[in-house]
N, C-alpha and C positions, 0 to 999 in steps of 0.2 A: 491816536486821537477819536474822539467820538465820533461813529459812522454819522455822515448826514441825515440817514433815515430813523436813526432814536434822537438827535436833535430835533427832528421835526415832530416824531412823539411829543417827546417831551412839552413843545411849544402846544401843541394841541391838547395834550390829557389835561381838562379839569371843567373848572366850571366857568362861566363869560355872560356879562350883559353891559349892556351898550344905553343904560340910565341915559347920559350925558348927551349924548345922541339925541333922545329921545324927547329929553325936556327941550331940547335947544330947535330941534324942530319934528312937533309932536305932528304936523299936517302928514309927515313922510314917512317917520318910522316910528315904529310898533316899540315901545321897552319889552324887550327880552330877556329872558334867561336861557344857557345854550352848556347843557352836558354833553362831554366828550370821556365815556369812559372806558381805561381801558382794558383789554381783557383777552385771554388766550382762547383762540379758537382753532384755527388751520394748526395742521403738524408744520406749517413753516415759522409760525407764532414761534411755538420752542425755540427752534436754529437760532432766530434774527433773521432771518430773509425776508419778513414780512410783519407788522403789527398792526393790531385791529382795533380800532376805536369804535364802540358804541356811543351814537352820536341822538340828541333828542330836544326838542325845545318849547318854549312855553310863554304865550304872557305872561308878563309879571305880575295881573292882576288876576290868572287866574291857571297858577301852579298846578292845581290839580286836574288839570286837561293839558297835559302835554301833547305834542303833537308830531309827526316825520321821523319815526324813529327810521332808523336807517346804521348802516352799517359804515366806516370809513377802513378802508384795507391799505395800511402804507407798503409799499411794494419797493425792495430792489430790482433794477432792470437786470438779466439775464448777461444780457448783452456788452451792458456800461455799467459797470460797479458803480457808478456813485451818482447814475442816473435815477429817479425815483419816479411813482407813478401813484396814484390814489386810484382804488380801485372802489365803486360803491356796489352794495347788495341790500337787497330789500330781505323783509320778515314774509311769511306766507301767512302769518298769524299776528299783526304788528298789535293788538289789542293781547297781546301774551306778554309782552314785555313793555305795555305801556306804561311811565313813571319807573322805570329801571334808573332813570336820569338823576334820579333824588333815591333809590332804592336800591343800587346795585344786586345787594340778593338774588334779586328778580330775575338775572341772568345766570346764576349759577348755573341754572341745567341747560344752558343753551348749546346745543349741538348744529356742525353744519349742517345737518338734513334739513336746518327749519330755516335755514335762511337761501336767497335764491340772488345768483351773478344777473345784476342789472350791464349786458356787455355794450352798452353806447354811453353809462353814467362812468366815465374815466378822465382823470386830468394828469397831464404830464407837469412835473413840478420841475424848475429853473432855479437856483440859488444865485446867493452873491453874498458878498461880505457885508458885513453893518458891524456897526462899532460895537455891542454887547456881545454879539454871536454871528449868526446868519438870518438872512432874510430870504424865505421863500416863496416863491410865486407860481399857484395852480391854477392851469390853463385847461382848457378841453381840446383835442386837437381837432383840427378842420374837419375833419371828417366824421365824428363825435356828431353821435344824437341821444339825451337820455330819456328815454321813454318806460313805462312801466303802466301794468295793470292794476287798478286802486277802484275797489268796488263795482267792478264791471266795465269800468271806463280807462279811455288811455289816458295818461297824466303825461309831462313834459317837463322837464328843468333844465335853463341853462348852469351852470354850474361854474366854480372860481373861486379863490380865496389866494391873499395872503398874510403868512405873519411872521413875526418877527420876534424878537422877546417882550417887546413891552407893545406893540399892534398885532390885534387881529380884525381882518376885513374879509367880507363875503359878499360875493356879487351876485348868489342864487336867485332865480327868478322863474315863478311859473310860466309856462308859456301854452299859447292854446296852440294843439298840432294840429288844425286845420286850419289858422290862419297866419300862427309865426310870431303873433301879438302876446306881448310880457304883460302878466295879468297882476302878479303880484310877487311881493319881494325889493330888490333892491333896485326899484327903478327910477329912483334921482339918485344914484351912486350907492357905494356899498353902506352895507353894516359896518359899524365902528364898533367892534366889542373890548371890550376889559378885564383879564383874567382876574375874577375875584377868589380862587382857589385853588390849587395843583393836586393832581389826581398823579400817583406814584405810576410807576410803568410796570406790568405783572413780569416778575423776571422770567 
């Protein structure tokens, strides 16, 4: 039986877009393209105890200006072999890897010392049976606060997603660290993505 970690990685690895949602509700949803590129970065990626994805997105009308470069590291829980967690990482120099969603060759030289752990940017993953496979729900622990430094300022994001073989929903929202007010992202409900291309998981 395939371990849920590998199943989750297969669901997430690929190219996604929310075109239908953006056409139906243009006032609330921008038409986006989202890339999740699998890569081998950490030693645990080679042993199968973790799987890492490079994530990037762009407005469909500005594909040459991608943003939100980040890493999603899918991890097994040491205490509970079937429990999963998603740990996010940032880049010390995001501009170096800008465009890697479309051009994966930019990731060939990536090393662990070029990324930085974002301690509060973590999601616990639960799973349930789905007619076509599994349905995963990733939510932040109650005490988690995803903050990071960007261009000299403190940024904050509320993270979360659901994914099954046919549907990918993201709940990410930008938060004002001072007021807690949601500023951008899934303000009126999740972004609803459809996978348009699947990327193979690195061996």
